[in-house]
Each structure stands twice: as structure tokens, then as C-alpha cells.
N, C-alpha and C positions, 0 to 999 in steps of 0.2 A: 504493498501498501503506499510505503514512505522509502525512499533511497535518503540515507544521510549521509555526507561526503563536510569534512573538518580537515583545518588544519590551523595546525601552532603559529601565534603570534605573539610574540612577546610585550612587542611593543605598542601595540593596544592596551589599553587598562579594562577594558569591559571584552563581552562575548557579542558577537554582530553577525546577525542572520538574516540569508536573502531564500527567496522560495524561487522555486522555477516547474513552470509545465510545459514538455514540451509541445508539439502541434499534433504527435501523433495519441497524445492524451485526450481530448475532445476539439469541440466550437470554442470560439475565442471565450462565450460565457463561464461556460464547462472549465474552464483553464481556470478564469478569474478567481469563481466559486472556490478551486482548490487550493490556489495561492493565499485567500483571505482564510478561508479553513485553517490552514497551516500556520498561519501567523495569529490566528486567531490562537491554537490549542499553544503554542510557543508562550504566549503571552500569562495566558492561563497555566500554563505549567507551575508547578508550587517551587522547586528547587533550583536556586540558581545556577545557571553553568557554568563553568569553571572560568578567569578570566581569560581574556589572553587567549581566546579561541574563533575562528571565523567557522559559520556553520552553517552546510545551502542542503537544504530539505528542496527535494525533488518526490513533487506528487506519481505516483503511480495509475497505473489505470484501474487496479483494485479498487481506488479512494472514489470512483463514479456512484455516487448515490449513496454517499456515506454520510452520515452525519457529525458535526461537533464530536461528540463524547468519544465514537468510536476511532477520531480521528488522532485527538486529545491520547486515547489507549494506544495507539501503533505508534505517536510520536514518543511515551513515556517509555516505551519497551526496545525503539530505535538508541533514545539516547543512554537507558541504561548500561544497555549492550554494548554502547560503544564506547559507557566509561566519560559521561562531559559532566557529568553532575560534580560537583564538587564534592568528595568527602564519600566518596560510592566506591563497594569495591572495585579492585583492579585498576586504582585509580594508579596513573603512571608518573 
């Protein structure tokens, strides 16, 4: 549902976010909705990501028709798996 890419940027004091949905995803209004859902899910996520990380969230076709709660859960799963939350297990 969501692909997550990240890079460490020590010069940046805070985490930054970019969202994307490719043309294969759907029509323009579907891509816009997917990006809005990703941004809102990121905003509502509880713990702050580690400082100095640039994050790119890429909407996948599985997100079509999904609600905010589904996207929030998927985002929490990929963020935890990537170890981007400060104080999480597997912190690097």
C-alpha cells in the first residue's frame, strides 16, 4: 500500500516529508487524494520521527479506495519496520 524511502541528512534539524503517487496509480484526482491521505496520516502519527531524516512516501495501487485509518496503520507499520521512530527497537 505504501513504499517508504528515507535518507539521513545530518545538516537538517528536523524530519522532512515528501509524498508522491505515479501516473500508474490512477487519475489526477485519485493521486491527489492519495497524497493528501499520506500527508494527513504522517501528521497524525504519534511519535516524532528521528531528526535529520528525509522521508519519501510513495502511494501504491493498494491504497485506492482506502480510508485514513487504513493508511495510518500502513504508515505506522512501514515506519516501525524502517526504524524511523526515535527510541524504537532496531534504532541505528
